[in-house]
C-alpha atoms as an extended CHARMM CRD file, in Angstrom:
* protein
*
       145  EXT
         1         1  MET       CA            149.1370000000      131.2910000000       84.9510000000  PROA      1               0.0000000000
         2         2  THR       CA            151.5700000000      131.4720000000       82.2050000000  PROA      2               0.0000000000
         3         3  PRO       CA            150.5390000000      133.5320000000       79.1380000000  PROA      3               0.0000000000
         4         4  GLU       CA            152.3210000000      130.2040000000       77.1500000000  PROA      4               0.0000000000
         5         5  GLN       CA            149.4430000000      128.0880000000       79.4930000000  PROA      5               0.0000000000
         6         6  ALA       CA            146.2120000000      130.5740000000       78.1920000000  PROA      6               0.0000000000
         7         7  THR       CA            147.8030000000      130.6220000000       74.4900000000  PROA      7               0.0000000000
         8         8  ALA       CA            148.1720000000      126.5720000000       75.1920000000  PROA      8               0.0000000000
         9         9  ARG       CA            144.7250000000      126.5430000000       76.3220000000  PROA      9               0.0000000000
        10        10  GLU       CA            143.1900000000      127.7690000000       73.6210000000  PROA      10              0.0000000000
        11        11  ALA       CA            145.1200000000      125.7520000000       70.9070000000  PROA      11              0.0000000000
        12        12  ILE       CA            143.8390000000      122.2660000000       73.2640000000  PROA      12              0.0000000000
        13        13  ARG       CA            139.9090000000      123.7240000000       73.0950000000  PROA      13              0.0000000000
        14        14  HSD       CA            140.6730000000      124.6910000000       69.5600000000  PROA      14              0.0000000000
        15        15  THR       CA            141.6300000000      120.7390000000       68.7850000000  PROA      15              0.0000000000
        16        16  MET       CA            138.7370000000      119.7880000000       71.0250000000  PROA      16              0.0000000000
        17        17  SER       CA            136.4690000000      122.1550000000       68.1630000000  PROA      17              0.0000000000
        18        18  ILE       CA            138.0760000000      120.2330000000       65.2350000000  PROA      18              0.0000000000
        19        19  TYR       CA            137.2210000000      117.0330000000       66.4200000000  PROA      19              0.0000000000
        20        20  ASN       CA            133.4230000000      118.0930000000       67.1780000000  PROA      20              0.0000000000
        21        21  THR       CA            132.7400000000      119.6590000000       64.3780000000  PROA      21              0.0000000000
        22        22  GLU       CA            134.8500000000      117.5140000000       61.9280000000  PROA      22              0.0000000000
        23        23  GLY       CA            132.0780000000      114.3910000000       63.3990000000  PROA      23              0.0000000000
        24        24  ASP       CA            129.1950000000      116.0020000000       63.2330000000  PROA      24              0.0000000000
        25        25  ARG       CA            129.2670000000      116.3710000000       59.7760000000  PROA      25              0.0000000000
        26        26  GLY       CA            130.5710000000      112.5740000000       59.6720000000  PROA      26              0.0000000000
        27        27  ARG       CA            134.3560000000      113.9740000000       58.3440000000  PROA      27              0.0000000000
        28        28  LEU       CA            136.7200000000      111.5650000000       59.7170000000  PROA      28              0.0000000000
        29        29  GLU       CA            139.8630000000      112.6730000000       57.9910000000  PROA      29              0.0000000000
        30        30  GLY       CA            139.5360000000      115.7080000000       59.5580000000  PROA      30              0.0000000000
        31        31  LEU       CA            138.3030000000      114.4370000000       62.8980000000  PROA      31              0.0000000000
        32        32  ALA       CA            140.9990000000      111.9760000000       63.1410000000  PROA      32              0.0000000000
        33        33  SER       CA            143.8100000000      115.8000000000       62.1740000000  PROA      33              0.0000000000
        34        34  ALA       CA            142.9420000000      116.0420000000       65.8580000000  PROA      34              0.0000000000
        35        35  PHE       CA            144.6550000000      113.2230000000       66.9130000000  PROA      35              0.0000000000
        36        36  PHE       CA            148.6370000000      112.1660000000       66.8100000000  PROA      36              0.0000000000
        37        37  GLU       CA            149.6510000000      109.4160000000       63.6690000000  PROA      37              0.0000000000
        38        38  ASP       CA            149.2060000000      106.9780000000       66.6610000000  PROA      38              0.0000000000
        39        39  GLY       CA            146.7910000000      108.8130000000       68.6210000000  PROA      39              0.0000000000
        40        40  VAL       CA            144.2530000000      106.5420000000       70.5160000000  PROA      40              0.0000000000
        41        41  LEU       CA            140.4450000000      106.4450000000       70.7140000000  PROA      41              0.0000000000
        42        42  ASP       CA            138.7810000000      104.5930000000       73.2780000000  PROA      42              0.0000000000
        43        43  THR       CA            134.8670000000      104.4920000000       72.9700000000  PROA      43              0.0000000000
        44        44  PRO       CA            132.2040000000      102.4040000000       74.4040000000  PROA      44              0.0000000000
        45        45  SER       CA            132.2020000000      101.3610000000       71.1620000000  PROA      45              0.0000000000
        46        46  GLY       CA            135.6490000000       99.8800000000       71.0560000000  PROA      46              0.0000000000
        47        47  THR       CA            139.8040000000      101.2240000000       70.9820000000  PROA      47              0.0000000000
        48        48  TYR       CA            141.5190000000      102.6520000000       68.0000000000  PROA      48              0.0000000000
        49        49  GLN       CA            145.3660000000      103.1610000000       67.4810000000  PROA      49              0.0000000000
        50        50  GLY       CA            146.2380000000      105.5190000000       64.9100000000  PROA      50              0.0000000000
        51        51  ARG       CA            144.3970000000      108.0440000000       62.3500000000  PROA      51              0.0000000000
        52        52  ALA       CA            143.8360000000      104.7990000000       59.9430000000  PROA      52              0.0000000000
        53        53  ALA       CA            141.9690000000      103.1160000000       62.6870000000  PROA      53              0.0000000000
        54        54  ILE       CA            140.0440000000      106.2130000000       63.8220000000  PROA      54              0.0000000000
        55        55  VAL       CA            138.9520000000      106.6740000000       60.6310000000  PROA      55              0.0000000000
        56        56  GLU       CA            138.2630000000      103.0710000000       60.0470000000  PROA      56              0.0000000000
        57        57  GLY       CA            136.1780000000      101.8470000000       63.5850000000  PROA      57              0.0000000000
        58        58  LEU       CA            133.5900000000      105.4310000000       63.2120000000  PROA      58              0.0000000000
        59        59  SER       CA            132.8050000000      104.7380000000       59.9150000000  PROA      59              0.0000000000
        60        60  GLY       CA            130.3750000000      102.3480000000       60.5580000000  PROA      60              0.0000000000
        61        61  GLY       CA            128.4660000000      104.1650000000       62.9090000000  PROA      61              0.0000000000
        62        62  VAL       CA            128.3900000000      107.0850000000       60.3680000000  PROA      62              0.0000000000
        63        63  ALA       CA            127.2810000000      104.6010000000       57.5900000000  PROA      63              0.0000000000
        64        64  LYS       CA            124.4390000000      103.0300000000       59.6050000000  PROA      64              0.0000000000
        65        65  ARG       CA            123.2590000000      106.8020000000       61.0900000000  PROA      65              0.0000000000
        66        66  ALA       CA            122.9700000000      108.2510000000       57.1420000000  PROA      66              0.0000000000
        67        67  SER       CA            120.8670000000      105.1500000000       56.1130000000  PROA      67              0.0000000000
        68        68  ASP       CA            118.6260000000      105.3310000000       59.1640000000  PROA      68              0.0000000000
        69        69  PRO       CA            115.3020000000      104.3740000000       58.0180000000  PROA      69              0.0000000000
        70        70  LYS       CA            113.6590000000      107.0370000000       60.3450000000  PROA      70              0.0000000000
        71        71  GLY       CA            115.1810000000      109.6450000000       58.1450000000  PROA      71              0.0000000000
        72        72  GLY       CA            118.6460000000      109.8500000000       59.8200000000  PROA      72              0.0000000000
        73        73  VAL       CA            119.8320000000      112.1380000000       62.0850000000  PROA      73              0.0000000000
        74        74  GLY       CA            119.3170000000      115.0670000000       60.1590000000  PROA      74              0.0000000000
        75        75  PHE       CA            122.7250000000      117.1900000000       61.8410000000  PROA      75              0.0000000000
        76        76  VAL       CA            124.3720000000      116.4140000000       64.7110000000  PROA      76              0.0000000000
        77        77  ARG       CA            125.7850000000      118.8890000000       67.8260000000  PROA      77              0.0000000000
        78        78  HSD       CA            128.4460000000      118.4300000000       69.7860000000  PROA      78              0.0000000000
        79        79  ASN       CA            128.3250000000      120.7150000000       72.5420000000  PROA      79              0.0000000000
        80        80  LEU       CA            131.1880000000      121.0400000000       75.3350000000  PROA      80              0.0000000000
        81        81  THR       CA            130.1660000000      123.0450000000       78.6780000000  PROA      81              0.0000000000
        82        82  THR       CA            132.6140000000      122.0010000000       81.0440000000  PROA      82              0.0000000000
        83        83  SER       CA            136.6930000000      121.5570000000       80.4440000000  PROA      83              0.0000000000
        84        84  ARG       CA            139.1490000000      121.3440000000       83.4890000000  PROA      84              0.0000000000
        85        85  ILE       CA            143.0000000000      121.5000000000       81.4560000000  PROA      85              0.0000000000
        86        86  GLU       CA            145.6400000000      120.7800000000       83.8630000000  PROA      86              0.0000000000
        87        87  PHE       CA            149.5450000000      120.8020000000       82.4720000000  PROA      87              0.0000000000
        88        88  ASP       CA            151.6590000000      118.0090000000       83.3780000000  PROA      88              0.0000000000
        89        89  SER       CA            154.8370000000      120.2880000000       81.1670000000  PROA      89              0.0000000000
        90        90  ASP       CA            155.1960000000      122.7050000000       78.6500000000  PROA      90              0.0000000000
        91        91  ALA       CA            154.4480000000      120.4280000000       76.4090000000  PROA      91              0.0000000000
        92        92  GLU       CA            151.3500000000      117.7160000000       78.1330000000  PROA      92              0.0000000000
        93        93  ALA       CA            148.0670000000      118.5070000000       79.6190000000  PROA      93              0.0000000000
        94        94  LYS       CA            145.6330000000      116.3500000000       80.8310000000  PROA      94              0.0000000000
        95        95  CYS       CA            141.7770000000      117.5200000000       80.0470000000  PROA      95              0.0000000000
        96        96  TRP       CA            138.4770000000      116.4430000000       80.9520000000  PROA      96              0.0000000000
        97        97  THR       CA            135.8310000000      118.4300000000       79.2100000000  PROA      97              0.0000000000
        98        98  TYR       CA            131.6690000000      117.4830000000       79.7160000000  PROA      98              0.0000000000
        99        99  PHE       CA            129.4760000000      116.4140000000       76.3910000000  PROA      99              0.0000000000
       100       100  ILE       CA            126.1880000000      116.6360000000       75.2260000000  PROA      100             0.0000000000
       101       101  VAL       CA            125.2160000000      115.1910000000       72.0570000000  PROA      101             0.0000000000
       102       102  TYR       CA            121.7890000000      116.5100000000       69.8150000000  PROA      102             0.0000000000
       103       103  THR       CA            120.5880000000      115.4820000000       67.1170000000  PROA      103             0.0000000000
       104       104  ARG       CA            116.9490000000      116.4980000000       65.8520000000  PROA      104             0.0000000000
       105       105  PHE       CA            115.6840000000      114.5400000000       67.6840000000  PROA      105             0.0000000000
       106       106  GLY       CA            116.7800000000      116.3470000000       70.7960000000  PROA      106             0.0000000000
       107       107  PRO       CA            119.3410000000      114.9830000000       73.9340000000  PROA      107             0.0000000000
       108       108  ASP       CA            120.8430000000      112.3810000000       72.3840000000  PROA      108             0.0000000000
       109       109  HSD       CA            123.4680000000      111.3000000000       74.8030000000  PROA      109             0.0000000000
       110       110  MET       CA            125.9750000000      112.7190000000       77.2520000000  PROA      110             0.0000000000
       111       111  GLY       CA            129.6200000000      111.9860000000       78.8720000000  PROA      111             0.0000000000
       112       112  THR       CA            132.9980000000      112.8110000000       79.4580000000  PROA      112             0.0000000000
       113       113  TYR       CA            135.9630000000      113.0710000000       77.4170000000  PROA      113             0.0000000000
       114       114  ILE       CA            139.0010000000      112.3580000000       79.2330000000  PROA      114             0.0000000000
       115       115  ASP       CA            142.2420000000      113.8040000000       77.3150000000  PROA      115             0.0000000000
       116       116  HSD       CA            145.7410000000      113.4980000000       76.8930000000  PROA      116             0.0000000000
       117       117  PHE       CA            147.1450000000      116.3190000000       75.1030000000  PROA      117             0.0000000000
       118       118  ARG       CA            150.7070000000      116.9980000000       73.5030000000  PROA      118             0.0000000000
       119       119  LYS       CA            152.0410000000      119.8320000000       71.7270000000  PROA      119             0.0000000000
       120       120  THR       CA            153.8470000000      118.9640000000       68.5380000000  PROA      120             0.0000000000
       121       121  GLY       CA            154.3300000000      122.5290000000       66.5130000000  PROA      121             0.0000000000
       122       122  GLU       CA            152.4750000000      124.9920000000       67.8450000000  PROA      122             0.0000000000
       123       123  ARG       CA            149.6080000000      122.1790000000       68.0500000000  PROA      123             0.0000000000
       124       124  TRP       CA            148.1010000000      120.2200000000       71.0350000000  PROA      124             0.0000000000
       125       125  LEU       CA            146.5400000000      117.1680000000       69.5950000000  PROA      125             0.0000000000
       126       126  ILE       CA            145.3360000000      114.6800000000       71.1960000000  PROA      126             0.0000000000
       127       127  ALA       CA            148.1930000000      111.9130000000       72.1990000000  PROA      127             0.0000000000
       128       128  ASN       CA            144.6640000000      109.4100000000       73.8920000000  PROA      128             0.0000000000
       129       129  ARG       CA            140.6440000000      109.9340000000       74.4650000000  PROA      129             0.0000000000
       130       130  ARG       CA            138.8340000000      107.8530000000       76.2270000000  PROA      130             0.0000000000
       131       131  VAL       CA            134.8950000000      108.4890000000       76.0820000000  PROA      131             0.0000000000
       132       132  LYS       CA            132.7110000000      108.4180000000       78.9190000000  PROA      132             0.0000000000
       133       133  LEU       CA            129.3200000000      107.9960000000       78.7730000000  PROA      133             0.0000000000
       134       134  HSD       CA            126.9870000000      109.1140000000       81.3650000000  PROA      134             0.0000000000
       135       135  TRP       CA            123.5900000000      109.0170000000       79.4040000000  PROA      135             0.0000000000
       136       136  ASN       CA            121.7230000000      107.3710000000       76.6460000000  PROA      136             0.0000000000
       137       137  ASN       CA            118.7360000000      108.3800000000       75.1340000000  PROA      137             0.0000000000
       138       138  PRO       CA            117.2320000000      104.9860000000       74.9880000000  PROA      138             0.0000000000
       139       139  GLU       CA            115.9230000000      105.8770000000       71.4610000000  PROA      139             0.0000000000
       140       140  SER       CA            119.7740000000      107.1570000000       70.6950000000  PROA      140             0.0000000000
       141       141  THR       CA            120.5540000000      107.4070000000       66.8050000000  PROA      141             0.0000000000
       142       142  PHE       CA            124.5430000000      106.8450000000       67.8820000000  PROA      142             0.0000000000
       143       143  HSD       CA            123.9560000000      104.1680000000       71.0750000000  PROA      143             0.0000000000
       144       144  GLY       CA            120.3700000000      102.6330000000       70.4960000000  PROA      144             0.0000000000
       145       145  ASP       CA            119.8790000000       98.7310000000       68.9310000000  PROA      145             0.0000000000
């Protein structure tokens, strides 16, 4: 690994943290800032291209959780675990990162982010993120009925 790749890995991890911490707080504009303007977020509930579409596509879920008759989720914490980052070039990387999400009810769901990152200036942003779910708690506040 080169020093530039080590720096890039930390920049990629920082972008991942922006996506998760902003999303956990329902701040969708901040979450969308982790993407290129025309970036793609592909989730089990829909595919959204562009920052505005990402915000719009996720806003219904944020509103639903906030108005949950069970008292809402209280908090949401996405925890990133194993992460593999492979560089295609000095300005592109593919990443696979496991995640598990906790709410006040305990483990909610888990899966893998399958990402394509690109460098722009000093930042690494998401060009494409596929959210692959592996498990849902039957009482999931995100993916339950």
